[in-house]
MARMAR-38585 format. One record per residue: residue in one letter; x, y, z of N, C-alpha, C in turn. Coordinates in pm, whole numbers, plus 50000, padded with zeros to 5 digits. Each point is the difference from the previous one (the first is absolute). Layout:
BEGIN
AXYZXYZXYZ
...
This chain:
BEGIN
M796041582972189498844992749951500354985449974
Q501204997649945500414986349970500194991950128
G500495006750104500204993250128498684995450060
V499005008649994498684996550052499414988549920
L500145000849869499494989449913500714986750028
A501305000650023500764987950032499564994150133
Q499725008550099499514995250129498654993249986
M499115006149923498674994249982500094986749927
R500884999049901500174987349929500574989350094
A500935003950083500594990650095498964995150100
L499185008950049498964996150094498964991149934
A499635003249876499034991749928500584986249974
A501274999349962500634987049975500104992050129
Q500305006950109500104993250128498634994950044
A498975007849976498654995950037499564988149916
A500444999449877499634988949912500964988350015
A500975001050090501004989750026500824996849876
Q500315010449924500844998649883501375005550033
P501034995949926501325005850024500025014849966
V500735007750079500085014449981501155003249905
P499755008149895501075004049910501105007650074
G501215000349945501175005950065499835014350045
N499635009449912499855014150037498905002150102
A498924992649985498885001550093500404995250139
A500784989350007500434994950131500925009950069
A500865006749923500905009950059499215012250048
A498995003949925499195011550038499144996950122
L499634987450015499164996150111500745001250132
G501254996350002500835001450120499464992050116
S499815006650112499554993250121498495000650017
A499265003849897498555000950012499344986450010
A500694989349966499414986750005499884994950143
Q500825004450090500004994950135498825004550085
P499485012249988498885003950085498704992749972
Q499944991949893498764993149969499594990550112
D500964993650064499674991250110499365007950113
G500505011950027499425008550102498605004449965
F499775003449875498675004249957499034988350006
A500444988549952499144988250002499644996150143
A500985000850089499744996850140499055010050064
S500175012749966499105010450052498584998149949
L499884996849872498694997949942499314987850061
K500764989350019499444988050062499585002850143
S500825007450072499675003550138498715008250007
A499855009549909498795008349998498764991649969
I500134990949904498874991549964499654990650115
D501024994750067499754991550117499315007850111
G500375012750018499345008450100498535002249969
V499705002549874498605001749959499234987050024
N500614988849965499364987150020499734997450148
T500965003350084499834998150145498865008550053
Q499935012649956498925008750046498644994749956
M499934994949878498724994749953499614987450077
Q500974991450032499704988050079499575003650142
Q500645010050059499615004350134498595005750001
A499665007749897498655005649991498974988949984
D500324990049918499094988849983499824992250131
A501084998150073499934992850127499145007850101
L500185013150005499175008250090498534999149960
Q499735000349871498604998849954499414986750044
Q500764989349986499514986850040499744999250150
H500905005950079499805000150145498775008150038
F499805011149933498845008550030498704992849964
V500004993749884498804993049955499684988150091
S501054993650051499774988450087499545004250140
G500035013050029499475004850127501045001850109
A501265000649964501055001950101499845013850063
S499985000450133499785012650070501245008950001
S501154994649967501245007750004500205008649875
V499154998149898500155007249874498815009449984
S500305012949984498925009749980499845003149852
L498865005449967499725003549861500975010749950
S500375009250085500935010549958501384994249967
D500434989850076501274993449969499954993249864
V498894993549973499834993049872500005010149885
M499265010750016499905010049893501355006849977
L500715002950107501315006549988500994990849928
A500054987450039500914990549935499634998049853
T498714999649971499564998449861500385012049916
Q499855012050053500365012049926501505001049979
K500794996350100501465000049985500424990349890
A499414988150001500324990049898499595004949862
S498855006449992499535005249872500915011049947
L500425009150086500905010749957501364994449958
S500504990250073501284993749963499894993449863
F498904993149977499804993349872499905010249886
Q499275010850022499885010349897501355006549969
A500815002350102501325005749977500884990349921
A499954987250034500784990049926499534999049856
L498715001249979499454999649865500475012049918
Q500075011750061500495011949930501484998749965
V500784994350090501424997849972500154990349883
R499204989450001500044990449889499655006849869
N498985008350001499595007049878501125009149948
K500695006850091501115008749959501164991949943
L500294988650061501084991549950499674994649861
V498784995849980499594995049868500065011149897
S499575011850037500045011549909501445003649964
A500885000050097501415003149974500624989449909
Y499694987450024500514989249916499515001749856
Q498735003349982499455001749866500665012049930
D500245010750075500685011749942501404996449953
I500724992350080501364996049963499984991049876
M499044990949995499904991149883499635007949875
N499185010350014499645008249884501175008449950
I500875004250091501175007949961500954991449917
Q500164987650035500934991049932499514996049862
A498705000349979499454995349871500335009349886
């Protein structure tokens, strides 16, 4: 139990950009290094959602302008894909916020 508590304190201190106490830093071990991977993965996912939304908007604009190369089904499909991607990203954000709040409540 103390090890878990030390890890959570170390992560909270790291998130707040505060120095990590000695025992907590030892308990944390190599857990600090994967944050770059997680941050990069999260940024990549958000960029993917943004790209899908921009592509859907571009297809909508081409369709509205009367371009014969864009069909209504293509526009609707791209719009639905972008909407589903956005909803999934929103759910991930909600889970991350909930987990953060749970961790902060445990420390209090």
